[in-house]
MARBA-3410 file (N, C-alpha, C, O; in Angstrom, 1 decimal):
149
-3.6,-13.5,-19.1,-5.1,-13.9,-19.7,-5.5,-12.4,-18.6,-5.4,-12.3,-17.4 ~ -6.0,-11.5,-19.6,-6.6,-10.5,-18.9,-7.9,-10.9,-18.4,-8.3,-11.9,-18.9 ~ -8.7,-10.2,-17.5,-9.6,-10.3,-16.7,-10.7,-9.1,-17.1,-10.3,-7.9,-17.0 ~ -12.2,-9.5,-17.5,-12.6,-8.4,-17.5,-14.2,-8.7,-16.5,-15.1,-9.5,-16.7 ~ -14.0,-7.7,-15.2,-15.1,-8.0,-14.3,-16.7,-6.8,-15.0,-17.0,-5.6,-15.2
-17.2,-8.1,-15.0,-18.6,-7.1,-15.6,-19.8,-7.3,-14.2,-20.2,-8.1,-13.4 ~ -20.0,-5.7,-14.6,-21.1,-5.4,-13.4,-22.3,-5.3,-14.0,-22.4,-4.3,-14.8 ~ -23.4,-5.9,-13.8,-24.8,-6.2,-14.3,-25.4,-5.6,-13.7,-25.4,-5.5,-12.5 ~ -26.2,-5.0,-14.4,-28.0,-4.3,-14.1,-28.8,-4.6,-14.7,-28.7,-4.3,-15.9 ~ -29.7,-5.2,-14.3,-31.2,-5.6,-14.8,-32.0,-4.4,-14.9,-32.4,-4.1,-13.8
-32.5,-3.5,-15.9,-33.3,-2.9,-15.8,-34.4,-2.8,-16.8,-34.7,-1.8,-17.5 ~ -34.9,-4.4,-16.9,-36.0,-4.9,-17.8,-36.9,-5.8,-17.1,-36.7,-6.3,-15.9 ~ -37.7,-5.8,-17.8,-39.2,-6.9,-17.0,-38.8,-8.2,-18.2,-38.7,-9.2,-17.6 ~ -38.5,-8.3,-19.4,-37.9,-9.5,-20.3,-36.9,-10.2,-18.9,-36.1,-9.9,-18.0 ~ -37.6,-11.5,-19.3,-37.0,-12.8,-18.4,-36.5,-13.7,-18.6,-36.4,-14.7,-17.9
-35.8,-13.3,-20.5,-35.4,-14.6,-21.2,-34.6,-13.7,-21.7,-35.0,-12.8,-22.5 ~ -32.9,-13.9,-20.9,-32.3,-13.3,-21.0,-30.8,-14.0,-20.9,-30.8,-15.0,-20.1 ~ -29.1,-13.6,-21.7,-28.7,-14.5,-21.2,-27.7,-14.6,-20.0,-27.1,-13.6,-19.7 ~ -27.4,-15.5,-19.5,-27.0,-15.9,-18.2,-25.6,-14.7,-18.0,-24.9,-14.4,-19.0 ~ -25.3,-14.2,-16.5,-24.2,-14.1,-16.4,-23.2,-13.7,-16.7,-22.8,-12.5,-16.8
-22.5,-15.3,-16.7,-21.7,-15.8,-17.0,-21.3,-15.8,-18.3,-20.1,-15.8,-18.7 ~ -22.5,-15.8,-19.2,-22.4,-15.6,-20.6,-22.4,-14.4,-21.2,-22.4,-14.5,-22.4 ~ -22.2,-13.2,-20.9,-22.6,-12.3,-20.7,-21.3,-11.7,-20.4,-21.1,-10.6,-21.0 ~ -20.2,-12.1,-19.4,-18.9,-11.8,-18.7,-18.2,-12.5,-19.9,-17.1,-12.1,-20.2 ~ -18.5,-13.4,-20.5,-17.3,-14.6,-21.4,-17.0,-13.3,-22.9,-16.1,-12.9,-23.5
-18.3,-13.2,-23.0,-18.9,-12.2,-24.2,-17.9,-11.2,-24.6,-17.3,-10.9,-25.6 ~ -17.8,-10.5,-23.2,-17.2,-9.5,-22.6,-16.0,-9.0,-23.0,-15.6,-7.9,-23.5 ~ -15.0,-10.5,-22.6,-14.0,-10.9,-21.7,-13.2,-10.6,-23.4,-12.4,-9.8,-23.8 ~ -14.1,-11.8,-24.2,-13.3,-12.1,-25.4,-13.5,-10.8,-26.5,-13.0,-10.8,-27.6 ~ -14.2,-10.0,-26.0,-14.2,-8.9,-27.1,-13.1,-8.0,-26.4,-12.6,-7.1,-27.0
-12.6,-8.3,-25.3,-11.5,-7.1,-24.9,-10.2,-7.6,-25.8,-10.0,-8.8,-26.0 ~ -9.4,-6.4,-26.3,-8.4,-6.7,-27.0,-7.3,-5.9,-26.1,-6.7,-4.9,-26.4 ~ -7.1,-6.8,-24.8,-5.9,-5.2,-23.7,-5.5,-6.5,-23.2,-6.3,-7.4,-22.9 ~ -4.3,-6.8,-23.0,-3.6,-7.6,-21.7,-4.0,-7.0,-20.4,-3.9,-7.7,-19.4 ~ -4.3,-6.0,-20.2,-5.0,-5.4,-18.6,-5.9,-5.9,-18.4,-6.5,-6.4,-19.3
-6.3,-6.0,-17.2,-7.6,-6.1,-16.3,-8.4,-4.8,-16.5,-7.8,-3.8,-16.6 ~ -9.7,-4.8,-16.6,-10.7,-4.1,-17.2,-11.8,-4.3,-16.2,-11.8,-5.5,-15.7 ~ -12.9,-3.3,-15.8,-14.1,-3.9,-15.7,-15.1,-3.0,-16.0,-15.2,-1.8,-15.9 ~ -16.4,-4.0,-16.8,-17.6,-2.9,-17.6,-18.8,-3.2,-17.0,-19.1,-4.3,-16.4 ~ -19.8,-1.9,-17.2,-21.0,-2.1,-16.8,-21.8,-2.8,-18.0,-21.5,-2.6,-19.2
-22.6,-3.6,-17.7,-24.1,-3.5,-18.7,-25.1,-3.5,-17.9,-25.2,-4.0,-16.8 ~ -26.1,-2.6,-18.7,-27.2,-2.7,-18.2,-28.0,-2.9,-18.9,-27.7,-2.2,-19.9 ~ -29.2,-3.7,-19.0,-30.0,-4.1,-19.9,-31.5,-3.8,-19.5,-32.1,-4.2,-18.6 ~ -32.0,-2.9,-20.7,-33.1,-1.8,-20.5,-34.2,-2.2,-21.4,-34.3,-2.6,-22.5 ~ -35.0,-2.0,-20.6,-36.5,-2.2,-21.5,-36.6,-0.9,-22.9,-35.8,0.0,-22.8
-37.5,-1.0,-23.9,-37.9,0.1,-25.0,-37.5,1.8,-24.5,-37.0,2.8,-25.0 ~ -38.3,1.5,-23.1,-38.6,3.1,-22.7,-36.9,4.1,-22.6,-36.6,5.2,-22.9 ~ -36.2,2.6,-21.7,-34.9,3.4,-21.6,-34.4,3.7,-22.8,-34.1,4.8,-23.2 ~ -34.4,2.8,-23.2,-33.2,2.8,-24.3,-33.7,3.6,-25.3,-32.7,3.6,-26.1 ~ -34.8,4.5,-25.9,-35.2,5.2,-26.5,-34.7,6.9,-26.0,-34.3,7.9,-26.6
-34.9,6.5,-24.5,-34.5,8.0,-24.2,-32.8,8.2,-23.6,-32.3,9.1,-23.0 ~ -32.1,7.2,-24.0,-30.9,7.3,-23.9,-30.6,7.6,-24.9,-29.8,8.5,-25.0 ~ -31.0,7.1,-26.2,-31.1,6.9,-27.2,-31.1,8.8,-28.0,-30.2,9.3,-28.6 ~ -32.1,9.2,-27.6,-32.5,10.2,-27.5,-31.6,11.7,-26.8,-31.0,12.6,-27.4 ~ -31.7,11.5,-26.0,-30.7,12.1,-24.9,-29.2,12.0,-25.3,-28.6,12.9,-24.8
-28.7,11.3,-26.0,-27.2,11.0,-26.4,-26.8,11.0,-27.7,-25.8,11.6,-28.0 ~ -27.5,10.4,-28.6,-27.6,10.7,-29.8,-28.6,11.6,-31.1,-28.6,11.7,-32.3 ~ -29.0,12.0,-30.3,-30.1,12.6,-31.2,-31.4,11.7,-31.8,-32.4,12.3,-32.3 ~ -31.5,10.0,-31.8,-32.3,9.7,-32.2,-33.5,9.2,-31.5,-33.2,8.6,-30.5 ~ -34.8,9.5,-31.9,-36.3,9.4,-31.2,-36.3,7.9,-31.4,-37.3,7.4,-31.9
-35.4,7.1,-31.2,-36.6,5.2,-31.0,-35.0,4.0,-30.3,-33.8,4.4,-30.5 ~ -35.3,3.0,-29.9,-34.5,2.2,-29.1,-33.5,1.5,-30.2,-33.9,0.9,-31.2 ~ -32.2,1.6,-29.9,-31.5,1.0,-30.7,-30.7,-0.1,-29.5,-30.8,-0.2,-28.3 ~ -30.0,-0.8,-30.4,-29.9,-2.4,-29.6,-28.5,-2.2,-29.1,-27.8,-3.2,-29.0 ~ -27.9,-1.1,-28.9,-26.2,-1.4,-28.1,-26.1,0.6,-28.3,-26.2,1.5,-29.2
-25.8,0.4,-27.0,-25.1,2.0,-26.7,-23.6,2.0,-25.7,-23.2,1.2,-24.8 ~ -23.2,3.0,-26.2,-21.3,2.7,-25.5,-21.1,3.4,-25.3,-20.8,4.3,-26.1 ~ -21.0,3.5,-23.6,-20.1,4.8,-23.0,-19.0,4.8,-22.4,-18.9,4.5,-21.3 ~ -17.6,5.3,-23.5,-16.6,4.8,-22.9,-16.1,5.7,-21.6,-16.0,6.9,-22.0 ~ -15.8,5.5,-20.1,-14.9,6.0,-19.1,-14.0,6.7,-19.4,-13.1,6.2,-20.2
-13.8,7.7,-19.1,-12.7,9.0,-19.2,-12.3,9.3,-18.0,-12.8,10.2,-17.4 ~ -11.6,8.7,-17.4,-10.8,9.0,-15.8,-10.4,10.6,-16.1,-10.0,11.2,-17.1 ~ -10.7,11.3,-14.7,-9.7,13.0,-15.2,-8.2,12.7,-14.9,-7.5,11.8,-14.6 ~ -8.0,13.8,-15.2,-6.6,13.9,-15.4,-5.9,13.3,-14.1,-6.6,13.4,-13.1 ~ -4.6,12.6,-13.9,-4.8,12.4,-13.0,-4.9,11.1,-11.8,-4.3,10.9,-10.7
-6.0,10.4,-12.5,-6.6,9.3,-11.9,-7.0,8.6,-12.4,-8.1,8.7,-13.0 ~ -6.0,7.2,-12.4,-6.2,5.7,-12.9,-7.2,4.6,-12.8,-7.2,3.9,-11.8 ~ -7.8,4.5,-13.5,-9.1,3.5,-13.1,-9.0,2.4,-14.3,-8.5,2.4,-15.5 ~ -9.5,1.4,-13.6,-9.4,0.4,-14.8,-11.0,-0.2,-15.3,-11.4,-1.4,-15.5 ~ -11.5,1.0,-15.4,-12.9,1.0,-15.6,-13.3,1.7,-16.8,-13.2,2.9,-16.8
-13.9,0.5,-18.3,-14.0,0.4,-19.2,-14.6,1.6,-19.9,-14.2,2.6,-20.6 ~ -16.2,1.0,-19.4,-17.6,1.9,-19.4,-18.1,1.6,-19.6,-18.0,0.5,-19.1 ~ -19.4,1.7,-20.3,-20.7,1.1,-20.1,-21.5,1.2,-20.9,-22.0,2.3,-21.3 ~ -22.1,-0.8,-21.4,-23.3,-0.7,-22.2,-24.4,-0.7,-21.7,-24.8,-1.0,-20.6 ~ -25.3,-0.2,-23.1,-26.6,-0.4,-22.7,-27.4,-1.0,-23.3,-27.7,-0.2,-24.1
-28.1,-2.1,-23.6,-28.3,-3.0,-24.3,-29.9,-2.9,-24.0,-30.2,-2.6,-22.9 ~ -30.6,-3.1,-24.6,-31.9,-2.7,-25.2,-32.4,-4.4,-25.5,-32.3,-5.0,-26.6 ~ -33.0,-5.1,-24.4,-33.6,-6.2,-24.6,-34.4,-6.6,-25.4,-34.3,-7.6,-26.1 ~ -35.7,-5.6,-25.6,-36.2,-6.1,-26.3,-36.1,-5.9,-28.1,-36.6,-6.6,-29.0 ~ -35.4,-4.8,-28.3,-34.5,-4.5,-29.5,-34.1,-5.7,-29.9,-34.7,-6.3,-30.8
-32.9,-6.2,-29.0,-31.9,-7.7,-29.2,-32.8,-8.2,-29.8,-32.8,-8.2,-31.0 ~ -33.7,-8.7,-29.1,-34.9,-9.9,-29.5,-35.8,-10.1,-30.7,-36.0,-11.1,-31.5 ~ -36.1,-8.4,-30.7,-36.5,-8.1,-32.3,-35.7,-8.3,-33.5,-36.0,-9.3,-34.2 ~ -35.0,-7.7,-33.6,-33.7,-8.0,-34.6,-33.4,-9.5,-34.5,-33.6,-10.0,-35.6 ~ -33.0,-10.2,-33.5,-32.7,-11.9,-33.9,-33.5,-12.4,-34.5,-33.2,-13.4,-35.1
-35.1,-11.9,-34.4,-36.5,-12.7,-34.7,-36.4,-12.3,-36.4,-36.3,-13.0,-37.4 ~ -36.4,-10.9,-36.4,-36.8,-10.6,-37.8,-35.6,-10.5,-38.7,-35.8,-9.9,-39.7 ~ -33.9,-11.1,-38.3,-33.2,-11.6,-38.4,-32.8,-13.2,-39.2,-32.0,-13.5,-40.0 ~ -33.8,-13.9,-38.5,-33.7,-15.4,-38.6,-32.3,-15.7,-37.9,-31.7,-16.6,-38.4 ~ -31.8,-14.9,-36.8,-30.5,-15.1,-36.5,-31.3,-15.9,-34.7,-32.3,-15.5,-34.2
-30.3,-17.0,-34.2,-30.4,-17.2,-32.6,-30.4,-16.3,-32.0,-29.8,-15.4,-32.6 ~ -30.8,-16.0,-30.8,-30.7,-15.1,-29.9,-29.6,-15.2,-29.2,-29.2,-14.1,-28.8 ~ -29.1,-16.3,-29.0,-27.9,-16.1,-28.2,-26.7,-15.6,-29.0,-25.9,-14.9,-28.5 ~ -26.8,-16.0,-30.0,-25.6,-15.1,-31.1,-25.6,-14.0,-31.2,-24.6,-13.2,-31.2 ~ -27.1,-13.6,-31.4,-27.2,-11.9,-31.2,-26.7,-11.3,-30.5,-26.1,-10.3,-30.9
-26.7,-11.6,-28.9,-26.4,-11.3,-27.8,-25.1,-11.2,-27.8,-24.7,-10.1,-27.6 ~ -24.5,-11.9,-28.0,-22.8,-12.3,-28.3,-22.1,-11.6,-29.1,-20.9,-11.4,-29.0 ~ -23.1,-11.1,-30.5,-22.7,-10.1,-31.2,-22.6,-8.8,-30.8,-21.6,-8.1,-31.1 ~ -23.5,-8.3,-30.2,-24.0,-6.8,-29.7,-23.0,-6.8,-28.1,-22.8,-5.8,-27.4 ~ -22.7,-7.9,-27.8,-21.8,-7.5,-26.5,-20.2,-7.2,-26.7,-19.6,-6.5,-26.0
-19.8,-8.0,-27.9,-18.7,-8.0,-28.7,-18.6,-6.4,-29.3,-17.9,-5.4,-28.9 ~ -19.3,-6.4,-30.0,-19.7,-5.1,-30.6,-19.3,-3.9,-29.8,-18.3,-3.1,-30.0 ~ -20.6,-3.8,-28.5,-20.6,-2.8,-27.7,-19.0,-2.5,-27.3,-18.5,-1.4,-27.1 ~ -18.7,-3.5,-27.1,-16.4,-3.7,-26.2,-15.9,-3.2,-26.7,-15.2,-2.4,-26.1 ~ -16.1,-3.3,-28.2,-14.9,-3.0,-29.1,-15.1,-1.4,-29.3,-14.2,-0.6,-29.3
-16.7,-1.0,-29.4,-16.7,0.4,-29.5,-15.9,1.1,-27.8,-15.2,2.1,-27.8 ~ -16.2,0.5,-27.0,-15.5,0.8,-25.8,-14.1,1.5,-25.8,-13.6,2.5,-25.2 ~ -13.7,0.5,-26.5,-12.0,0.4,-26.9,-11.8,1.8,-28.2,-10.8,2.6,-28.2 ~ -12.3,1.8,-28.8,-12.3,3.2,-29.7,-12.3,2.8,-31.1,-11.8,3.5,-31.9 ~ -12.9,1.4,-31.4,-13.6,0.9,-32.9,-14.7,1.4,-33.2,-15.7,1.4,-32.5
-14.8,1.8,-34.5,-16.4,2.9,-35.2,-16.6,2.0,-36.4,-15.8,1.1,-36.6 ~ -17.6,2.0,-37.2,-17.8,1.9,-38.6,-19.0,3.0,-38.8,-20.2,2.8,-39.0 ~ -18.4,4.0,-38.7,-19.0,5.5,-39.3,-18.2,5.4,-41.1,-19.0,5.4,-42.0 ~ -17.2,5.3,-41.3,-16.7,5.2,-42.8,-16.0,4.0,-43.1,-15.1,3.5,-42.4 ~ -16.7,3.4,-44.6,-16.4,2.2,-44.7,-14.9,1.6,-44.7,-14.8,0.7,-45.5
-13.8,1.8,-44.1,-12.1,1.4,-43.7,-12.3,1.0,-42.2,-11.8,0.0,-41.8 ~ -13.2,2.1,-41.4,-13.3,2.0,-39.8,-14.1,0.5,-40.6,-13.4,-0.3,-41.1 ~ -15.4,0.3,-40.6,-16.5,-0.3,-41.0,-16.1,-1.8,-41.3,-16.5,-2.8,-40.6 ~ -15.2,-1.7,-42.4,-14.8,-3.2,-42.8,-13.5,-3.7,-41.3,-13.5,-4.9,-40.8 ~ -12.6,-2.8,-40.7,-12.1,-3.4,-39.7,-13.0,-3.9,-38.6,-12.9,-5.1,-38.1
-13.8,-2.9,-38.2,-14.5,-3.6,-37.1,-15.1,-4.6,-37.2,-14.8,-5.4,-36.3 ~ -16.1,-4.9,-38.3,-16.6,-6.1,-38.7,-16.2,-7.2,-38.9,-16.8,-8.2,-38.8 ~ -14.6,-7.2,-39.3,-13.9,-8.5,-39.6,-13.4,-9.0,-38.5,-13.3,-10.3,-38.4 ~ -13.1,-8.1,-37.3,-12.6,-8.6,-36.0,-14.0,-8.7,-35.4,-13.7,-8.5,-34.3 ~ -15.1,-8.9,-35.4,-16.2,-8.8,-34.9,-16.7,-10.1,-35.4,-17.4,-10.9,-34.8
-16.2,-10.3,-36.8,-16.2,-11.8,-37.5,-15.3,-12.6,-37.0,-16.1,-13.5,-36.6 ~ -14.3,-12.9,-36.7,-13.1,-13.2,-36.1,-13.6,-13.6,-34.8,-13.5,-14.8,-34.6 ~ -14.1,-12.9,-33.8,-13.8,-13.2,-32.4,-15.4,-14.2,-32.3,-15.4,-15.2,-31.6 ~ -16.4,-13.8,-33.0,-17.8,-14.5,-32.9,-17.1,-16.1,-33.2,-17.1,-17.2,-32.5 ~ -16.5,-15.8,-34.7,-16.6,-17.6,-35.0,-15.3,-18.5,-34.0,-15.2,-19.7,-34.0
-14.3,-17.7,-33.3,-13.9,-18.3,-32.3,-14.8,-18.8,-31.2,-14.3,-19.7,-30.5 ~ -16.3,-18.1,-30.8,-16.9,-19.1,-30.1,-17.5,-19.4,-30.8,-18.4,-19.5,-30.0 ~ -18.0,-19.7,-32.1,-18.7,-20.8,-32.6,-20.2,-20.1,-32.9,-21.3,-20.7,-32.7 ~ -20.1,-18.9,-33.4,-20.8,-18.1,-33.4,-20.8,-18.1,-35.3,-19.7,-18.3,-35.9 ~ -21.9,-18.0,-36.1,-21.6,-17.3,-37.7,-21.7,-16.1,-37.9,-22.5,-15.4,-37.3
-21.0,-15.8,-38.7,-20.6,-14.6,-39.3,-22.1,-13.7,-39.2,-23.1,-14.0,-39.9 ~ -22.2,-12.8,-38.3,-23.6,-11.7,-38.3,-24.1,-11.3,-39.2,-25.3,-11.3,-39.4 ~ -22.8,-10.7,-40.4,-23.3,-10.2,-41.3,-23.6,-10.6,-42.6,-23.6,-10.0,-43.7 ~ -23.9,-12.0,-42.2,-24.8,-12.6,-43.1,-26.3,-13.0,-43.5,-26.5,-13.7,-44.5
END
């Protein structure tokens, strides 16, 4: 079994957050490789989430999760997968709005972000179908309902 080392950065005033152990377990469950890896999860407030989304995607609002895959320079081998930026306020707001348990939504977004770091995407319908089916299966294995229903 592979190991995902999760480096957690808390840059939010929100206090109701998943435990480090839960975030680690969800990240590890979303890792689809046999090799060990490392990922940084930075949990932010809406201000930082909005700034990063604007800077990197040209969108002027905070989003739930941003994924930044790490690319090592040529000739350098590191087991670093990349960074996930998760906006706590957006996640909590979406969970309430969609009638989901907060824990289930957090687990979904960590797995969703991990899949993005591994090259999965949902820009076209075929990619979206593949990625969403994998998310549903992984979340079901953890005892969470289908996030798309």
